[in-house]
ROZALUM-615571 format. One record per residue (C-alpha): residue number from 0; residue in three letters; y, x, z. Coordinates in steps of 0.05 Angstrom, whole numbers, plus 5000, padded with zeros to 4 digits. Layout:
N
{site NUM,Ala,{Y,X,Z}};
...
! end
This chain:
461
{site 0,Met,{4517,5179,4438}};
{site 1,Ala,{4557,5119,4462}};
{site 2,Thr,{4578,5116,4535}};
{site 3,Gln,{4593,5053,4573}};
{site 4,Val,{4660,5046,4610}};
{site 5,Val,{4650,5005,4674}};
{site 6,Met,{4698,4967,4719}};
{site 7,Glu,{4709,5019,4775}};
{site 8,Ala,{4723,5006,4848}};
{site 9,Leu,{4797,5026,4845}};
{site 10,Ser,{4811,5009,4918}};
{site 11,Pro,{4769,5012,4982}};
{site 12,Thr,{4761,4936,4986}};
{site 13,Met,{4755,4920,4912}};
{site 14,Glu,{4695,4877,4893}};
{site 15,Glu,{4720,4852,4826}};
{site 16,Gly,{4779,4866,4780}};
{site 17,Arg,{4820,4828,4728}};
{site 18,Leu,{4833,4867,4664}};
{site 19,Val,{4908,4857,4655}};
{site 20,Glu,{4921,4895,4591}};
{site 21,Trp,{4885,4943,4544}};
{site 22,Lys,{4925,5007,4533}};
{site 23,Lys,{4877,5033,4480}};
{site 24,Gln,{4851,4991,4423}};
{site 25,Glu,{4785,4992,4386}};
{site 26,Gly,{4782,5049,4337}};
{site 27,Glu,{4832,5093,4375}};
{site 28,Gln,{4816,5164,4395}};
{site 29,Val,{4815,5175,4471}};
{site 30,Ala,{4810,5237,4514}};
{site 31,Ala,{4781,5243,4583}};
{site 32,Gly,{4836,5223,4632}};
{site 33,Asp,{4872,5177,4584}};
{site 34,Val,{4891,5108,4610}};
{site 35,Leu,{4846,5056,4578}};
{site 36,Ala,{4871,4993,4612}};
{site 37,Glu,{4910,4964,4671}};
{site 38,Val,{4868,4928,4723}};
{site 39,Glu,{4891,4880,4777}};
{site 40,Thr,{4853,4896,4841}};
{site 41,Asp,{4856,4858,4907}};
{site 42,Lys,{4924,4889,4924}};
{site 43,Ala,{4956,4924,4864}};
{site 44,Val,{4954,4938,4789}};
{site 45,Met,{4916,5003,4778}};
{site 46,Glu,{4898,5046,4717}};
{site 47,Leu,{4827,5050,4689}};
{site 48,Val,{4819,5118,4657}};
{site 49,Ala,{4769,5146,4608}};
{site 50,Arg,{4716,5193,4636}};
{site 51,Val,{4694,5220,4568}};
{site 52,Ser,{4727,5236,4502}};
{site 53,Gly,{4713,5200,4437}};
{site 54,Val,{4732,5136,4401}};
{site 55,Leu,{4739,5069,4434}};
{site 56,Leu,{4684,5033,4396}};
{site 57,Arg,{4686,4966,4430}};
{site 58,Gln,{4722,4926,4484}};
{site 59,Thr,{4669,4883,4517}};
{site 60,Val,{4718,4848,4565}};
{site 61,Lys,{4781,4813,4541}};
{site 62,Ala,{4849,4819,4573}};
{site 63,Gly,{4855,4767,4628}};
{site 64,Gln,{4781,4766,4646}};
{site 65,Thr,{4756,4780,4717}};
{site 66,Val,{4691,4818,4725}};
{site 67,Pro,{4653,4849,4784}};
{site 68,Val,{4655,4923,4799}};
{site 69,Ser,{4605,4964,4756}};
{site 70,Thr,{4607,4913,4699}};
{site 71,Pro,{4613,4947,4630}};
{site 72,Val,{4681,4934,4599}};
{site 73,Ala,{4682,4980,4538}};
{site 74,Val,{4643,5032,4498}};
{site 75,Ile,{4665,5102,4478}};
{site 76,Gly,{4627,5142,4427}};
{site 77,Ala,{4631,5183,4363}};
{site 78,Pro,{4670,5158,4303}};
{site 79,Gly,{4628,5109,4263}};
{site 80,Glu,{4573,5106,4315}};
{site 81,Ala,{4535,5040,4315}};
{site 82,Val,{4542,4996,4376}};
{site 83,Ala,{4487,4947,4393}};
{site 84,Ala,{4508,4874,4400}};
{site 85,Gly,{4498,4841,4467}};
{site 86,Asn,{4502,4899,4515}};
{site 87,Gly,{4558,4939,4485}};
{site 88,Ala,{4521,5005,4486}};
{site 89,Gly,{4496,5045,4427}};
{site 90,Ala,{4428,5027,4397}};
{site 91,Asp,{4397,5090,4426}};
{site 92,Thr,{4429,5084,4495}};
{site 93,Ala,{4369,5049,4525}};
{site 94,Lys,{4321,5104,4503}};
{site 95,Arg,{4362,5165,4518}};
{site 96,Pro,{4391,5190,4584}};
{site 97,Val,{4463,5172,4600}};
{site 98,Pro,{4512,5230,4590}};
{site 99,Gln,{4529,5268,4653}};
{site 100,Pro,{4602,5245,4656}};
{site 101,Ala,{4580,5173,4656}};
{site 102,Gln,{4528,5188,4710}};
{site 103,Asp,{4583,5219,4753}};
{site 104,Ala,{4627,5158,4744}};
{site 105,Ala,{4570,5111,4762}};
{site 106,Val,{4552,5151,4824}};
{site 107,Lys,{4625,5151,4846}};
{site 108,Thr,{4632,5076,4833}};
{site 109,Ala,{4570,5062,4875}};
{site 110,Ala,{4597,5105,4931}};
{site 111,Gln,{4664,5069,4931}};
{site 112,Lys,{4636,4999,4924}};
{site 113,Pro,{4646,4962,4990}};
{site 114,Ala,{4585,4941,5029}};
{site 115,Ala,{4571,4870,5053}};
{site 116,Thr,{4612,4883,5116}};
{site 117,Pro,{4681,4850,5120}};
{site 118,Ala,{4735,4881,5076}};
{site 119,Ala,{4778,4887,5138}};
{site 120,Ser,{4739,4947,5163}};
{site 121,Ala,{4779,4996,5123}};
{site 122,Pro,{4762,5070,5129}};
{site 123,Pro,{4808,5118,5166}};
{site 124,Ala,{4875,5135,5134}};
{site 125,Pro,{4881,5158,5081}};
{site 126,Pro,{4819,5119,5060}};
{site 127,Leu,{4806,5150,4992}};
{site 128,Arg,{4812,5224,5008}};
{site 129,Ser,{4740,5234,5031}};
{site 130,Ala,{4709,5189,4979}};
{site 131,Ala,{4749,5216,4921}};
{site 132,Gln,{4745,5290,4930}};
{site 133,Pro,{4737,5324,4863}};
{site 134,Ser,{4674,5362,4845}};
{site 135,Pro,{4678,5438,4842}};
{site 136,Ala,{4670,5434,4766}};
{site 137,Ala,{4728,5386,4760}};
{site 138,Ser,{4772,5429,4805}};
{site 139,Ala,{4756,5491,4765}};
{site 140,Leu,{4771,5455,4700}};
{site 141,Ser,{4838,5427,4724}};
{site 142,Ser,{4861,5495,4750}};
{site 143,Ala,{4840,5536,4689}};
{site 144,Pro,{4902,5564,4652}};
{site 145,Gly,{4917,5524,4590}};
{site 146,Ala,{4868,5469,4607}};
{site 147,Arg,{4890,5396,4604}};
{site 148,Val,{4905,5372,4674}};
{site 149,Lys,{4882,5302,4692}};
{site 150,Ala,{4940,5268,4726}};
{site 151,Ser,{4970,5198,4734}};
{site 152,Pro,{5034,5184,4695}};
{site 153,Leu,{5073,5178,4760}};
{site 154,Ala,{5046,5245,4784}};
{site 155,Arg,{5066,5278,4718}};
{site 156,Arg,{5137,5250,4723}};
{site 157,Ile,{5146,5271,4795}};
{site 158,Ala,{5117,5341,4781}};
{site 159,Ala,{5166,5349,4723}};
{site 160,Glu,{5225,5330,4767}};
{site 161,Arg,{5204,5378,4822}};
{site 162,Gly,{5185,5435,4775}};
{site 163,Leu,{5112,5436,4800}};
{site 164,Asp,{5057,5466,4757}};
{site 165,Leu,{5000,5415,4757}};
{site 166,His,{4950,5471,4743}};
{site 167,Gly,{4960,5495,4814}};
{site 168,Val,{4950,5426,4846}};
{site 169,Gln,{4880,5404,4867}};
{site 170,Gly,{4870,5331,4851}};
{site 171,Ser,{4838,5282,4898}};
{site 172,Gly,{4835,5223,4850}};
{site 173,Pro,{4776,5202,4807}};
{site 174,Glu,{4743,5262,4773}};
{site 175,Gly,{4795,5309,4804}};
{site 176,Arg,{4854,5271,4777}};
{site 177,Val,{4921,5292,4807}};
{site 178,Val,{4956,5233,4840}};
{site 179,Leu,{5022,5226,4879}};
{site 180,Arg,{4992,5243,4947}};
{site 181,Asp,{4968,5310,4919}};
{site 182,Leu,{5040,5328,4900}};
{site 183,Glu,{5063,5312,4971}};
{site 184,Arg,{5010,5359,4999}};
{site 185,Ala,{5031,5412,4949}};
{site 186,Ala,{5104,5412,4972}};
{site 187,Pro,{5128,5482,4991}};
{site 188,Thr,{5123,5501,5064}};
{site 189,Gly,{5183,5476,5103}};
{site 190,Ala,{5205,5430,5048}};
{site 191,Pro,{5210,5356,5064}};
{site 192,Thr,{5154,5313,5038}};
{site 193,Arg,{5201,5256,5025}};
{site 194,Pro,{5265,5258,4984}};
{site 195,Ala,{5330,5259,5024}};
{site 196,Ala,{5365,5213,4975}};
{site 197,Arg,{5346,5148,4943}};
{site 198,Pro,{5282,5160,4901}};
{site 199,Thr,{5286,5152,4826}};
{site 200,Pro,{5243,5093,4805}};
{site 201,Ala,{5184,5104,4759}};
{site 202,Ala,{5193,5086,4686}};
{site 203,Gly,{5191,5011,4677}};
{site 204,Leu,{5198,4996,4751}};
{site 205,Pro,{5259,4965,4785}};
{site 206,Ala,{5304,5011,4825}};
{site 207,Pro,{5300,5002,4900}};
{site 208,Ala,{5351,4950,4920}};
{site 209,Ala,{5407,4966,4969}};
{site 210,Ala,{5393,4900,5005}};
{site 211,Glu,{5343,4890,5062}};
{site 212,Pro,{5272,4905,5038}};
{site 213,Ala,{5245,4836,5056}};
{site 214,Lys,{5301,4797,5021}};
{site 215,Thr,{5265,4774,4959}};
{site 216,Ala,{5271,4717,4910}};
{site 217,Pro,{5225,4659,4925}};
{site 218,Pro,{5160,4658,4885}};
{site 219,Pro,{5159,4613,4823}};
{site 220,Ala,{5137,4542,4838}};
{site 221,Pro,{5071,4520,4807}};
{site 222,Val,{5083,4481,4743}};
{site 223,Val,{5047,4413,4737}};
{site 224,Pro,{5043,4389,4664}};
{site 225,Ala,{5085,4327,4650}};
{site 226,Gly,{5044,4264,4665}};
{site 227,Ala,{4989,4301,4701}};
{site 228,Pro,{4976,4284,4775}};
{site 229,Tyr,{4961,4356,4793}};
{site 230,Ala,{4948,4426,4765}};
{site 231,Asp,{4892,4474,4786}};
{site 232,Leu,{4913,4547,4786}};
{site 233,Pro,{4859,4601,4791}};
{site 234,Leu,{4863,4647,4851}};
{site 235,Thr,{4892,4716,4840}};
{site 236,Gln,{4856,4777,4867}};
{site 237,Leu,{4909,4784,4921}};
{site 238,Arg,{4904,4711,4943}};
{site 239,Lys,{4828,4717,4948}};
{site 240,Thr,{4835,4778,4992}};
{site 241,Ile,{4887,4744,5037}};
{site 242,Ala,{4842,4683,5046}};
{site 243,Arg,{4781,4726,5063}};
{site 244,Arg,{4819,4769,5113}};
{site 245,Leu,{4851,4710,5148}};
{site 246,Val,{4783,4680,5161}};
{site 247,Gln,{4760,4748,5188}};
{site 248,Ser,{4821,4752,5233}};
{site 249,Ile,{4842,4685,5261}};
{site 250,Gly,{4770,4662,5276}};
{site 251,Pro,{4731,4719,5306}};
{site 252,Ile,{4788,4757,5339}};
{site 253,Pro,{4806,4732,5409}};
{site 254,Thr,{4882,4734,5402}};
{site 255,Phe,{4936,4724,5454}};
{site 256,Tyr,{5011,4726,5444}};
{site 257,Leu,{5068,4758,5483}};
{site 258,Thr,{5141,4739,5470}};
{site 259,Ser,{5203,4775,5494}};
{site 260,Glu,{5277,4773,5475}};
{site 261,Ala,{5318,4836,5464}};
{site 262,Asp,{5393,4844,5469}};
{site 263,Met,{5413,4872,5401}};
{site 264,Glu,{5487,4883,5415}};
{site 265,Arg,{5485,4958,5425}};
{site 266,Val,{5436,4972,5368}};
{site 267,Ser,{5479,4929,5322}};
{site 268,Glu,{5541,4968,5340}};
{site 269,Ala,{5504,5034,5331}};
{site 270,Arg,{5480,5012,5261}};
{site 271,Glu,{5550,4990,5241}};
{site 272,Ala,{5578,5057,5263}};
{site 273,Leu,{5523,5094,5225}};
{site 274,Leu,{5537,5056,5161}};
{site 275,Glu,{5612,5066,5168}};
{site 276,Gly,{5601,5141,5177}};
{site 277,Asp,{5558,5143,5115}};
{site 278,Arg,{5611,5104,5075}};
{site 279,Arg,{5665,5153,5095}};
{site 280,Ala,{5622,5213,5079}};
{site 281,Ser,{5601,5188,5011}};
{site 282,Gly,{5668,5156,4992}};
{site 283,Ser,{5635,5103,4949}};
{site 284,Gly,{5587,5068,4996}};
{site 285,Ala,{5527,5090,5037}};
{site 286,Glu,{5473,5124,4996}};
{site 287,Val,{5420,5102,5045}};
{site 288,Lys,{5430,5035,5080}};
{site 289,Val,{5391,5034,5145}};
{site 290,Ser,{5367,4964,5159}};
{site 291,Phe,{5348,4930,5224}};
{site 292,Asn,{5276,4932,5198}};
{site 293,Asp,{5280,5008,5191}};
{site 294,Ile,{5305,5013,5263}};
{site 295,Leu,{5248,4968,5286}};
{site 296,Ile,{5196,5011,5252}};
{site 297,Lys,{5225,5073,5285}};
{site 298,Ala,{5228,5039,5353}};
{site 299,Val,{5156,5012,5347}};
{site 300,Ala,{5130,5081,5327}};
{site 301,Thr,{5167,5114,5385}};
{site 302,Ala,{5141,5062,5435}};
{site 303,Leu,{5070,5071,5409}};
{site 304,Arg,{5075,5145,5426}};
{site 305,Gln,{5084,5124,5498}};
{site 306,His,{5031,5069,5495}};
{site 307,Pro,{4972,5097,5454}};
{site 308,Ala,{4927,5040,5479}};
{site 309,Cys,{4964,4994,5430}};
{site 310,Asn,{4955,5044,5372}};
{site 311,Ala,{4882,5028,5361}};
{site 312,Trp,{4828,4997,5316}};
{site 313,Trp,{4771,4952,5336}};
{site 314,Gln,{4707,4982,5306}};
{site 315,Glu,{4652,4934,5330}};
{site 316,Asp,{4614,4985,5373}};
{site 317,His,{4673,5027,5394}};
{site 318,Ile,{4750,5028,5397}};
{site 319,Arg,{4786,5080,5355}};
{site 320,Tyr,{4850,5106,5388}};
{site 321,Trp,{4895,5140,5338}};
{site 322,Ala,{4935,5202,5353}};
{site 323,Glu,{4973,5190,5288}};
{site 324,Ile,{5022,5132,5282}};
{site 325,His,{5023,5095,5216}};
{site 326,Val,{5065,5031,5216}};
{site 327,Gly,{5052,4977,5165}};
{site 328,Met,{5111,4934,5143}};
{site 329,Ala,{5096,4865,5114}};
{site 330,Val,{5128,4854,5046}};
{site 331,Ala,{5128,4787,5011}};
{site 332,Ile,{5109,4791,4938}};
{site 333,Glu,{5103,4738,4884}};
{site 334,Asp,{5035,4710,4902}};
{site 335,Gly,{5023,4734,4973}};
{site 336,Leu,{5035,4789,5023}};
{site 337,Ile,{5021,4863,5024}};
{site 338,Thr,{5032,4915,5079}};
{site 339,Pro,{5056,4983,5055}};
{site 340,Val,{5048,5038,5107}};
{site 341,Ile,{5101,5086,5134}};
{site 342,Arg,{5056,5144,5154}};
{site 343,His,{5074,5187,5215}};
{site 344,Ala,{5133,5140,5227}};
{site 345,Asp,{5145,5171,5296}};
{site 346,Gln,{5160,5238,5264}};
{site 347,Lys,{5211,5213,5212}};
{site 348,Thr,{5285,5201,5218}};
{site 349,Leu,{5317,5133,5207}};
{site 350,Arg,{5343,5155,5139}};
{site 351,Glu,{5274,5180,5118}};
{site 352,Ile,{5243,5114,5139}};
{site 353,Ala,{5298,5075,5102}};
{site 354,Val,{5287,5113,5037}};
{site 355,Glu,{5211,5107,5041}};
{site 356,Ala,{5212,5034,5061}};
{site 357,Arg,{5255,5015,5000}};
{site 358,Asp,{5212,5055,4953}};
{site 359,Leu,{5147,5025,4979}};
{site 360,Ala,{5176,4954,4979}};
{site 361,Ala,{5201,4960,4907}};
{site 362,Arg,{5134,4986,4883}};
{site 363,Ala,{5096,4934,4924}};
{site 364,Arg,{5133,4878,4888}};
{site 365,Ala,{5118,4912,4821}};
{site 366,Arg,{5044,4917,4842}};
{site 367,Arg,{5046,4993,4833}};
{site 368,Leu,{5023,5017,4901}};
{site 369,Ala,{4965,5066,4907}};
{site 370,Pro,{4909,5044,4954}};
{site 371,Asp,{4926,5096,5007}};
{site 372,Glu,{4997,5068,5009}};
{site 373,Tyr,{4976,4999,5034}};
{site 374,Thr,{4915,5016,5077}};
{site 375,Gly,{4906,5055,5141}};
{site 376,Ala,{4961,5025,5185}};
{site 377,Thr,{4950,5032,5259}};
{site 378,Phe,{5001,4978,5278}};
{site 379,Ser,{5041,4928,5235}};
{site 380,Val,{5109,4895,5236}};
{site 381,Ser,{5125,4828,5203}};
{site 382,Asn,{5199,4809,5200}};
{site 383,Leu,{5222,4739,5179}};
{site 384,Gly,{5290,4744,5211}};
{site 385,Met,{5326,4749,5145}};
{site 386,Leu,{5297,4681,5127}};
{site 387,Asp,{5329,4649,5188}};
{site 388,Ile,{5264,4644,5228}};
{site 389,Glu,{5278,4644,5303}};
{site 390,Glu,{5207,4659,5326}};
{site 391,Phe,{5136,4659,5298}};
{site 392,Thr,{5067,4688,5310}};
{site 393,Ala,{5035,4736,5260}};
{site 394,Val,{4961,4743,5242}};
{site 395,Ile,{4930,4809,5262}};
{site 396,Asn,{4909,4852,5203}};
{site 397,Pro,{4840,4879,5223}};
{site 398,Pro,{4818,4930,5243}};
{site 399,Glu,{4887,4938,5275}};
{site 400,Ala,{4892,4912,5346}};
{site 401,Ala,{4963,4884,5344}};
{site 402,Ile,{5021,4861,5301}};
{site 403,Leu,{5094,4849,5319}};
{site 404,Ala,{5129,4786,5293}};
{site 405,Val,{5205,4793,5289}};
{site 406,Gly,{5254,4735,5288}};
{site 407,Arg,{5327,4731,5268}};
{site 408,Ile,{5386,4761,5305}};
{site 409,Ser,{5431,4705,5331}};
{site 410,Arg,{5489,4700,5380}};
{site 411,Lys,{5471,4665,5445}};
{site 412,Ala,{5509,4649,5508}};
{site 413,Val,{5475,4691,5562}};
{site 414,Glu,{5493,4721,5629}};
{site 415,His,{5518,4792,5620}};
{site 416,Glu,{5546,4835,5676}};
{site 417,Gly,{5555,4775,5721}};
{site 418,Gln,{5589,4729,5671}};
{site 419,Met,{5572,4687,5610}};
{site 420,Ala,{5581,4721,5543}};
{site 421,Leu,{5561,4713,5471}};
{site 422,Arg,{5509,4767,5456}};
{site 423,Arg,{5466,4782,5394}};
{site 424,Arg,{5393,4769,5413}};
{site 425,Met,{5326,4775,5377}};
{site 426,Arg,{5257,4746,5393}};
{site 427,Leu,{5196,4792,5389}};
{site 428,Thr,{5125,4763,5390}};
{site 429,Met,{5065,4810,5395}};
{site 430,Ser,{4997,4785,5373}};
{site 431,Cys,{4943,4824,5410}};
{site 432,Asp,{4868,4831,5401}};
{site 433,His,{4842,4820,5472}};
{site 434,Arg,{4781,4862,5458}};
{site 435,Val,{4827,4923,5454}};
{site 436,Ile,{4892,4905,5489}};
{site 437,Asp,{4898,4871,5557}};
{site 438,Gly,{4957,4828,5575}};
{site 439,Ala,{4991,4879,5620}};
{site 440,Thr,{4981,4934,5568}};
{site 441,Gly,{5015,4893,5514}};
{site 442,Ala,{5070,4872,5562}};
{site 443,Arg,{5087,4944,5580}};
{site 444,Phe,{5091,4963,5507}};
{site 445,Leu,{5139,4905,5493}};
{site 446,Gln,{5180,4925,5554}};
{site 447,Thr,{5187,4996,5527}};
{site 448,Leu,{5204,4971,5458}};
{site 449,Lys,{5257,4923,5485}};
{site 450,Gly,{5287,4980,5526}};
{site 451,Met,{5293,5024,5464}};
{site 452,Leu,{5327,4969,5424}};
{site 453,Glu,{5376,4954,5481}};
{site 454,Asn,{5390,5029,5490}};
{site 455,Pro,{5388,5061,5420}};
{site 456,Leu,{5397,5131,5449}};
{site 457,Ala,{5325,5126,5473}};
{site 458,Leu,{5304,5132,5400}};
{site 459,Val,{5333,5202,5394}};
{site 460,Trp,{5326,5226,5466}};
! end
């Protein structure tokens, strides 16, 4: 009997999706877990997988179309099975009960579909673990010897590189599918959860660049046809989400701003010494180039450990103070902005942060981040210094209570040790949600952060 394939909620805030490309064509045999299509969500390009085995009888949505969550996009059934025109399901689908795998998918889609509340109220990090726990039957099936393990292509590649047996990994993705975060949890005791060297890029993705993560080519300019006075371009899913979240942030949130200026002379010298040491050790250039942005993320995370009142979420009827520190870093991509998250940033070394930041930034620009890699930040950093911006204010990303805007490092004539000197200086502007953070609270955090940047030893003390 034919089974409908629906547009699933592939991220916590997804309400509709654009079908980018079909990976299986009509008439092809598919197995449960096979990738049917690529779907552009509100933040990334994700994979839509088959929940049942059979033949792809019909594609009811064409590539390029945008449809709401739970809309049928295809039909899978037995070879030669008739498909009724109009609804895409088999002629007997309306009279007979839906197969159990399709029921499970429908129930999971309904559970993941966001409510009418603002998309900004993201669930705790990582947001998909509780909603996507596999059923006991799915776990038993994936762990049975010789059984086909449902896993994402990236998870299969990483497992092969690490020599991990996927049969022994419990998946937390849809229908018990093994995803990258499951492999991180399955790392041997005492082994690092992040690679010590530059990560190998996934097939078809660009390698992480050695330059600063935020140094990107400008987005392509809109093309207006010759002779036309203007051109109307449809909104992408990402741009729709950005517009919705800005309205939720800049209007309802009572925001105030605190600006301070840090002397970056000592941290600049420390970074140069670190890079020189790496070059001498490697002989052919530093394998991991620690950027000022990496140092800032480490400093912010360390300062948040001392000021937990700034490491918080506004939750309408309560304030959630986080014991864990997850720092979001704003990354400019072709048609907007996305904020990958460095989780437990206070517990990681500068080199670990540098490697992870480049990996996340590269995959963000390729639209290949998983939902739990760009949600769940407890504090964010937005750096426009590399674009020669002296100072700016950033918009808070709710439900977070603050975001730090970072300007460029420039030489200024200032008084130093009783005389005028040229010193490298940097402006820091903190946007604060006054419902969570008071002026003195934010000022003390900035004071601590400034002290750490002016005395880099404080980051390792």
